[in-house]
C-alpha positions as a Python dict, from the first residue, in 0.01 Angstrom:
ca = {
    (1, 'M'): (0, 0, 0),
    (2, 'A'): (230, -226, -132),
    (3, 'R'): (504, -412, 47),
    (4, 'N'): (806, -298, -190),
    (5, 'K'): (839, -132, -488),
    (6, 'A'): (876, -419, -721),
    (7, 'Q'): (541, -533, -621),
    (8, 'L'): (410, -168, -612),
    (9, 'Q'): (492, -192, -1023),
    (10, 'R'): (314, -521, -1076),
    (11, 'L'): (41, -399, -868),
    (12, 'I'): (-10, -97, -1129),
    (13, 'F'): (49, -325, -1439),
    (14, 'I'): (-227, -616, -1301),
    (15, 'D'): (-456, -332, -1233),
    (16, 'R'): (-350, -186, -1653),
    (17, 'A'): (-388, -546, -1744),
    (18, 'I'): (-721, -632, -1597),
    (19, 'R'): (-894, -272, -1695),
    (20, 'A'): (-752, -355, -2116),
    (21, 'G'): (-864, -677, -2064),
    (22, 'M'): (-1215, -526, -1968),
    (23, 'S'): (-1243, -264, -2211),
    (24, 'S'): (-1141, -505, -2500),
    (25, 'G'): (-1367, -815, -2421),
    (26, 'R'): (-1028, -1045, -2406),
    (27, 'L'): (-981, -1088, -1993),
    (28, 'A'): (-624, -1136, -1899),
    (29, 'N'): (-540, -1414, -1656),
    (30, 'C'): (-236, -1542, -1458),
    (31, 'S'): (-68, -1663, -1747),
    (32, 'T'): (-111, -1366, -2014),
    (33, 'M'): (6, -1148, -1727),
    (34, 'A'): (316, -1327, -1639),
    (35, 'A'): (405, -1378, -1978),
    (36, 'E'): (389, -1000, -2046),
    (37, 'Y'): (541, -925, -1737),
    (38, 'E'): (793, -1200, -1729),
    (39, 'V'): (736, -1332, -1366),
    (40, 'S'): (632, -1670, -1280),
    (41, 'Y'): (210, -1748, -1246),
    (42, 'K'): (254, -1732, -895),
    (43, 'S'): (399, -1393, -850),
    (44, 'I'): (59, -1268, -1031),
    (45, 'M'): (-152, -1520, -837),
    (46, 'R'): (11, -1364, -507),
    (47, 'D'): (-77, -993, -642),
    (48, 'I'): (-414, -1045, -707),
    (49, 'D'): (-466, -1222, -377),
    (50, 'Y'): (-264, -928, -201),
    (51, 'L'): (-530, -660, -397),
    (52, 'K'): (-857, -849, -323),
    (53, 'N'): (-778, -917, 91),
    (54, 'Q'): (-548, -643, 172),
    (55, 'C'): (-662, -372, -84),
    (56, 'N'): (-1028, -438, -88),
    (57, 'A'): (-1026, -475, -490),
    (58, 'P'): (-1337, -621, -610),
    (59, 'I'): (-1166, -872, -857),
    (60, 'S'): (-1333, -1194, -965),
    (61, 'Y'): (-1220, -1465, -1203),
    (62, 'N'): (-1481, -1520, -1473),
    (63, 'P'): (-1445, -1895, -1556),
    (64, 'Q'): (-1616, -1854, -1883),
    (65, 'R'): (-1401, -1595, -2021),
    (66, 'R'): (-1113, -1741, -1809),
    (67, 'G'): (-972, -1404, -1700),
    (68, 'F'): (-1029, -1141, -1413),
    (69, 'L'): (-1237, -835, -1423),
    (70, 'Y'): (-1333, -569, -1162),
    (71, 'T'): (-1691, -626, -1047),
    (72, 'E'): (-1714, -242, -940),
    (73, 'E'): (-1585, -36, -1276),
    (74, 'N'): (-1499, 280, -1048),
    (75, 'Y'): (-1248, 115, -812),
    (76, 'R'): (-941, 289, -805),
    (77, 'L'): (-648, 173, -663),
    (78, 'P'): (-545, 359, -306),
    (79, 'A'): (-251, 559, -280),
    (80, 'M'): (92, 416, -258),
    (81, 'N'): (406, 599, -109),
    (82, 'I'): (618, 670, -393),
    (83, 'S'): (812, 985, -531),
    (84, 'E'): (533, 1139, -777),
    (85, 'S'): (797, 1278, -1009),
    (86, 'D'): (991, 966, -995),
    (87, 'L'): (672, 767, -1034),
    (88, 'F'): (564, 1033, -1344),
    (89, 'A'): (890, 960, -1495),
    (90, 'I'): (914, 605, -1526),
    (91, 'S'): (529, 610, -1617),
    (92, 'L'): (565, 825, -1895),
    (93, 'A'): (901, 658, -2009),
    (94, 'R'): (712, 335, -2024),
    (95, 'K'): (501, 450, -2292),
    (96, 'V'): (783, 622, -2468),
    (97, 'L'): (967, 294, -2508),
    (98, 'R'): (676, 139, -2725),
    (99, 'Q'): (845, 331, -2996),
    (100, 'Y'): (1108, 99, -2999),
    (101, 'E'): (859, -229, -2968),
    (102, 'N'): (1058, -383, -3321),
    (103, 'T'): (1340, -443, -3179),
    (104, 'P'): (1459, -671, -2867),
    (105, 'L'): (1626, -354, -2759),
    (106, 'F'): (1222, -288, -2578),
    (107, 'H'): (1226, -611, -2393),
    (108, 'Q'): (1602, -559, -2229),
    (109, 'L'): (1537, -154, -2184),
    (110, 'S'): (1189, -276, -2041),
    (111, 'R'): (1404, -501, -1789),
    (112, 'I'): (1629, -210, -1679),
    (113, 'F'): (1313, 1, -1622),
    (114, 'R'): (1228, -250, -1351),
    (115, 'K'): (1572, -263, -1178),
    (116, 'I'): (1568, 125, -1155),
    (117, 'E'): (1181, 103, -1000),
    (118, 'K'): (1312, -124, -686),
    (119, 'S'): (1547, 187, -579),
    (120, 'L'): (1281, 422, -592),
    (121, 'P'): (1263, 616, -269),
    (122, 'E'): (940, 628, -80),
    (123, 'R'): (832, 959, 11),
    (124, 'I'): (468, 1076, -78),
    (125, 'S'): (112, 905, -129),
    (126, 'V'): (-13, 982, -506),
    (127, 'D'): (-266, 811, -738),
    (128, 'P'): (-79, 561, -973),
    (129, 'T'): (-345, 530, -1231),
    (130, 'W'): (-343, 882, -1357),
    (131, 'V'): (-36, 885, -1607),
    (132, 'D'): (-215, 573, -1744),
    (133, 'E'): (-552, 762, -1809),
    (134, 'R'): (-464, 1079, -1928),
    (135, 'M'): (-120, 1072, -2095),
    (136, 'S'): (-34, 915, -2428),
    (137, 'V'): (227, 877, -2646),
    (138, 'L'): (127, 788, -3013),
    (139, 'P'): (450, 620, -3181),
    (140, 'E'): (562, 650, -3540),
    (141, 'N'): (470, 361, -3761),
    (142, 'R'): (736, 84, -3755),
    (143, 'T'): (909, -140, -3941),
    (144, 'V'): (896, -485, -3919),
    (145, 'I'): (1280, -616, -3810),
    (146, 'D'): (1355, -951, -3729),
    (147, 'P'): (1541, -1006, -3348),
    (148, 'E'): (1783, -1250, -3481),
    (149, 'T'): (1910, -1010, -3754),
    (150, 'W'): (1895, -705, -3506),
    (151, 'N'): (2093, -937, -3271),
    (152, 'L'): (2347, -1010, -3522),
    (153, 'V'): (2418, -638, -3652),
    (154, 'T'): (2434, -459, -3302),
    (155, 'G'): (2692, -763, -3193),
    (156, 'A'): (2903, -715, -3465),
    (157, 'L'): (2875, -355, -3394),
    (158, 'R'): (2949, -317, -3037),
    (159, 'H'): (3264, -604, -3141),
    (160, 'G'): (3418, -413, -3438),
    (161, 'Q'): (3316, -752, -3682),
    (162, 'R'): (3241, -761, -4067),
    (163, 'L'): (2883, -819, -4202),
    (164, 'K'): (2826, -1017, -4493),
    (165, 'M'): (2481, -979, -4558),
    (166, 'Q'): (2218, -980, -4825),
    (167, 'Y'): (2049, -638, -4889),
    (168, 'L'): (1729, -526, -5070),
    (169, 'K'): (1795, -155, -5207),
    (170, 'P'): (1494, 54, -5270),
    (171, 'G'): (1328, -14, -5617),
    (172, 'A'): (1554, -374, -5626),
    (173, 'V'): (1367, -669, -5722),
    (174, 'A'): (1624, -911, -5571),
    (175, 'P'): (1875, -854, -5291),
    (176, 'A'): (2262, -827, -5336),
    (177, 'D'): (2548, -942, -5142),
    (178, 'R'): (2721, -683, -4939),
    (179, 'L'): (3014, -697, -4726),
    (180, 'V'): (2997, -361, -4446),
    (181, 'D'): (3204, -252, -4137),
    (182, 'P'): (2920, -121, -3911),
    (183, 'Y'): (3015, 238, -3752),
    (184, 'H'): (2653, 334, -3606),
    (185, 'T'): (2290, 305, -3634),
    (186, 'V'): (2051, 564, -3600),
    (187, 'S'): (1657, 547, -3579),
    (188, 'F'): (1458, 778, -3754),
    (189, 'Q'): (1038, 802, -3787),
    (190, 'G'): (976, 405, -3695),
    (191, 'E'): (1311, 261, -3901),
    (192, 'W'): (1664, 189, -3736),
    (193, 'Y'): (1970, 232, -4003),
    (194, 'L'): (2347, 104, -4023),
    (195, 'V'): (2559, 339, -4106),
    (196, 'G'): (2880, 152, -4211),
    (197, 'F'): (3159, 116, -4472),
    (198, 'C'): (3011, -63, -4805),
    (199, 'H'): (3300, -263, -4904),
    (200, 'L'): (3129, -304, -5283),
    (201, 'R'): (3082, 99, -5285),
    (202, 'R'): (3392, 176, -5103),
    (203, 'E'): (3286, 440, -4906),
    (204, 'V'): (3027, 470, -4588),
    (205, 'R'): (2689, 417, -4701),
    (206, 'T'): (2330, 394, -4485),
    (207, 'F'): (2081, 77, -4494),
    (208, 'A'): (1789, 7, -4345),
    (209, 'I'): (1749, -290, -4100),
    (210, 'S'): (1436, -436, -4214),
    (211, 'R'): (1579, -417, -4555),
    (212, 'I'): (1817, -684, -4430),
    (213, 'R'): (1724, -1007, -4568),
    (214, 'S'): (1993, -1203, -4431),
    (215, 'V'): (2349, -1124, -4231),
    (216, 'V'): (2616, -1350, -4154),
    (217, 'I'): (2901, -1229, -3843),
    (218, 'L'): (3280, -1279, -4017),
    (219, 'D'): (3552, -1312, -3824),
    (220, 'D'): (3738, -984, -3978),
    (221, 'R'): (3784, -752, -3741),
    (222, 'F'): (3809, -373, -3865),
    (223, 'T'): (3874, -49, -3691),
    (224, 'I'): (3651, 240, -3674),
    (225, 'P'): (3843, 556, -3846),
    (226, 'E'): (3950, 824, -3577),
    (227, 'D'): (3805, 1069, -3750),
    (228, 'F'): (3412, 917, -3783),
    (229, 'T'): (3144, 1052, -3592),
    (230, 'F'): (2783, 1011, -3701),
    (231, 'D'): (2712, 1392, -3697),
    (232, 'K'): (2961, 1464, -3908),
    (233, 'F'): (2865, 1191, -4191),
    (234, 'A'): (2521, 1302, -4161),
    (235, 'G'): (2678, 1671, -4228),
    (236, 'Q'): (2377, 1915, -4316),
    (237, 'H'): (2119, 1618, -4370),
    (238, 'F'): (1719, 1701, -4325),
    (239, 'G'): (1624, 1331, -4253),
    (240, 'I'): (1828, 1010, -4294),
    (241, 'F'): (1935, 1049, -4626),
    (242, 'R'): (2265, 1239, -4723),
    (243, 'G'): (2453, 1352, -5051),
    (244, 'T'): (2786, 1538, -5124),
    (245, 'R'): (2696, 1860, -5242),
    (246, 'N'): (2486, 2108, -5038),
    (247, 'Y'): (2175, 2280, -5130),
    (248, 'L'): (2032, 2613, -5016),
    (249, 'V'): (1647, 2524, -4967),
    (250, 'R'): (1430, 2831, -4974),
    (251, 'I'): (1054, 2775, -4864),
    (252, 'L'): (765, 3012, -4907),
    (253, 'F'): (427, 2904, -4679),
    (254, 'E'): (104, 3117, -4705),
    (255, 'A'): (8, 3303, -4403),
    (256, 'R'): (-273, 3025, -4324),
    (257, 'H'): (42, 2783, -4226),
    (258, 'H'): (230, 3034, -4046),
    (259, 'P'): (121, 2893, -3725),
    (260, 'Y'): (251, 2582, -3756),
    (261, 'V'): (557, 2662, -3927),
    (262, 'E'): (691, 2858, -3689),
    (263, 'E'): (585, 2601, -3398),
    (264, 'R'): (865, 2382, -3513),
    (265, 'E'): (1242, 2359, -3536),
    (266, 'W'): (1233, 2150, -3876),
    (267, 'H'): (1613, 2180, -3928),
    (268, 'H'): (1905, 2256, -3688),
    (269, 'G'): (2014, 2554, -3908),
    (270, 'Q'): (1699, 2701, -4018),
    (271, 'S'): (1558, 3091, -4024),
    (272, 'L'): (1256, 3223, -4048),
    (273, 'D'): (1162, 3542, -4224),
    (274, 'L'): (849, 3667, -4183),
    (275, 'Q'): (655, 3854, -4523),
    (276, 'A'): (487, 4160, -4522),
    (277, 'D'): (178, 3956, -4640),
    (278, 'G'): (190, 3732, -4320),
    (279, 'S'): (368, 3435, -4551),
    (280, 'L'): (662, 3296, -4400),
    (281, 'L'): (1022, 3190, -4565),
    (282, 'L'): (1194, 2883, -4430),
    (283, 'T'): (1572, 2846, -4544),
    (284, 'F'): (1816, 2617, -4458),
    (285, 'T'): (2107, 2409, -4591),
    (286, 'T'): (2093, 2041, -4668),
    (287, 'N'): (2302, 1808, -4832),
    (288, 'H'): (2035, 1585, -4984),
    (289, 'L'): (1652, 1665, -5140),
    (290, 'F'): (1526, 1340, -5087),
    (291, 'E'): (1326, 1434, -4759),
    (292, 'V'): (1269, 1759, -4835),
    (293, 'K'): (1079, 1692, -5098),
    (294, 'K'): (860, 1417, -4941),
    (295, 'W'): (789, 1695, -4658),
    (296, 'V'): (680, 1984, -4863),
    (297, 'L'): (408, 1727, -5060),
    (298, 'S'): (283, 1686, -4723),
    (299, 'W'): (188, 2003, -4657),
    (300, 'G'): (-36, 2043, -5008),
    (301, 'G'): (-124, 2348, -5085),
    (302, 'G'): (-37, 2713, -4983),
    (303, 'V'): (383, 2588, -4997),
    (304, 'R'): (599, 2667, -5291),
    (305, 'V'): (983, 2597, -5316),
    (306, 'L'): (1175, 2885, -5442),
    (307, 'T'): (1521, 2690, -5473),
    (308, 'P'): (1741, 2490, -5545),
    (309, 'P'): (1589, 2457, -5934),
    (310, 'E'): (1699, 2077, -5894),
    (311, 'L'): (1360, 2062, -5622),
    (312, 'V'): (1167, 2267, -5796),
    (313, 'S'): (1184, 2058, -6096),
    (314, 'D'): (1162, 1734, -5893),
    (315, 'L'): (834, 1866, -5724),
    (316, 'K'): (679, 1967, -6049),
    (317, 'E'): (730, 1602, -6200),
    (318, 'E'): (607, 1473, -5905),
    (319, 'L'): (271, 1698, -5887),
    (320, 'R'): (249, 1585, -6277),
    (321, 'K'): (261, 1222, -6229),
    (322, 'A'): (9, 1238, -5946),
    (323, 'L'): (-274, 1439, -6121),
    (324, 'Q'): (-225, 1212, -6354),
    (325, 'A'): (-357, 891, -6174),
    (326, 'Y'): (-700, 1091, -6186),
    (327, 'D'): (-731, 1180, -6494),
}
């Protein structure tokens, strides 16, 4: 079908864009598709001509709506020569990548994927549309990260330079100045975090990048301690936060929750014990309770924390406040 694999992927993109425009009511045109795919206007126009003249695609331009549409909605791109497993992997990876749209990393990786696509071997004929039609990846709710902030933080991380930043910690009414030596970045539940040595607190801390209000890269250089690793820093964590004390967490789930608890790994060091009445006891060790408390509350009824007593007390207080809101 396509003359080369770079064009092949553009044709799949154009087909998807036209169908999305027909579905949403905002038709795609050469300008919008060229901008999204980061190619020239003329490249998109040549590809559309190729689809119409070589693939008999029933594409029509609607001047009133300023975009392209299929006059035959049942039209499908013809099969093309490419490895089915490679095309599947690339198509699915593109969907997974959308979880990182809140950072410039998404566009950089997208360009890399297009380079990979050019080197795919041509072996068998497959229908290119089935992944888009039958598989989806629902991303986490993402925070908004300023692209310039992202570039400065990752640039300082790459070159080992100190950061001066204004950081708004949770619950604060105004940001505070921080000097930070960036050690590591980590993504968790739609947020990117910076792990680094905070000169104000004189210890390694975790900062949400979306909460950085301003940042400057300083000329000061630093060296990451040889014994630092993120795994060692995080320790027995449950979520992104960490503490200095380990807690033995024991949570009893009623039998109705049994299938949902058993089918996942909630903590890398967990153990599950089935009780005589069908309930399930989940046990693990963590060094911070904040994320555990939020997670337990998300289950609603049918869950009871047995230990530690600090978590039991916090949950009682949280539930008491929640009930007061409905008095």
